[in-house]
C-alpha angles and dihedrals in degrees: 000000000000124000128219127192116213109220094212098183089208118179107253098208132074109295142154116288129250091267090068115076127201095028110215113250089222088083094055114099104200092213092055090046091052092049091048093054090047091051090051091055089051092049090050091053090048091050089056091050094051092051112275113150097204139027114206136199129196134201119245133155138210094000138106097217093074116014096194110112086157110032090185090068092055092041089055090057089048090058088065095045105041120069104188110358117107116242115231125196102204085196160347111194103233098197089060099052145048103265094211091052086048092053090051095048095045092049088052090048090052088055093047090052095046092245099314099126127128121180134199111187113208141188096217132223122290094260090055091057089062091060092087097011094260114170108248091210089066100045101089093053091042091053095049094045091045093054091053091049095049092049092049091048089053096048107031110098096196129058111267141175129234126210108176135152094265106016129048125180127166096201130024122174113150122209127216103031116219118274092226114078123260088357141303116298110276130209133186134195117288095189097104138035091245093052091049091052092049092052095045093050091052096043093245128144121248132228136200132198122207095332120150115254094249091059091047091052091052094050094043090053089051090047093052091046093050093043089055089052088051091053103255141090118221119208127219090273087073093062118076129184128191125202140161112264137202111156116189139166091270141004089251094055092046092052093045093049092047094049091050094047097046092042092056091042093050091053092050094046093048088063092054092044090056090053095048133071087208124208141235116349115265132215109246113249095195117062124135110017091217101172099050119120145051125321097270092051092049096047089052091051092050088052090053091053092046089055088052089058099259115149103171125045120196112202124204109205093198100145128091139002123311089264091052091051091051089052093044091053091051092050090049094047093050102040108024112024096068091054094045094052092065096048 
């Protein structure tokens, strides 16, 4: 089983909570933001040292919980910090960008990383669609067409045109081409039957966020069945799962630290919420904190996911101060990583 560390790029100072979107920029101290980004680069490097195979970055807008409106920018910095870990964009939100520009930038990133790029193309949550006033009703079709367009832009060796339902281009000729042949590994959402079918038919991997194991097992079974119909057999490395993580020396310490952290955070965020009219409702990013506990608990939970067919686990260390995250990563590296690698 492979391990991925999510570089969350969370703002480390007091800020509005996830229920407020967009978060007003007046609450962003540029010095705190700069320090937060620097800390995330350091945590990413530490994750590589303790045994993580990937470091991942996601796209989010107008929010302090993940300050990565352009994950490619942060991933470019990671290419200069990480020596061996693969760099995973999980993911670019296709409805919000020009897919040809995305194909160009990702190909360049693959070259910068020496062929270490992984990509999960996503549709995004409803609040993200409001970032640039994209119609949510169009986003599923835009995402699927955009994925087809990016892959063709990576693999077509002659200039071509594209006249689709959502994207039209008279000339496409991407330079540089990706280092990986025929292109970087590609994943799609696995959180609906339709998305699973789309991924299976195109020989893509699938990814889940915060889903219970029984739901993961159902969708993986569907994925394997549909992949077989399409004439191929994906291995566990094609199935990715993301969960919230806070490893500690024991279950009791993990729970106590989490309660203290979220209690302080809730009090701070309540003050901002009272000062803010808020905005459109958001889809919560943090649900079941699946990877929270002592080593034995975490090893058991990895084993459950392995039995569901998961081969890559993306862990969001979103709990605690920077110093607590450093300690939590060390605990995980010493007590859990050696056992996970043999699952």
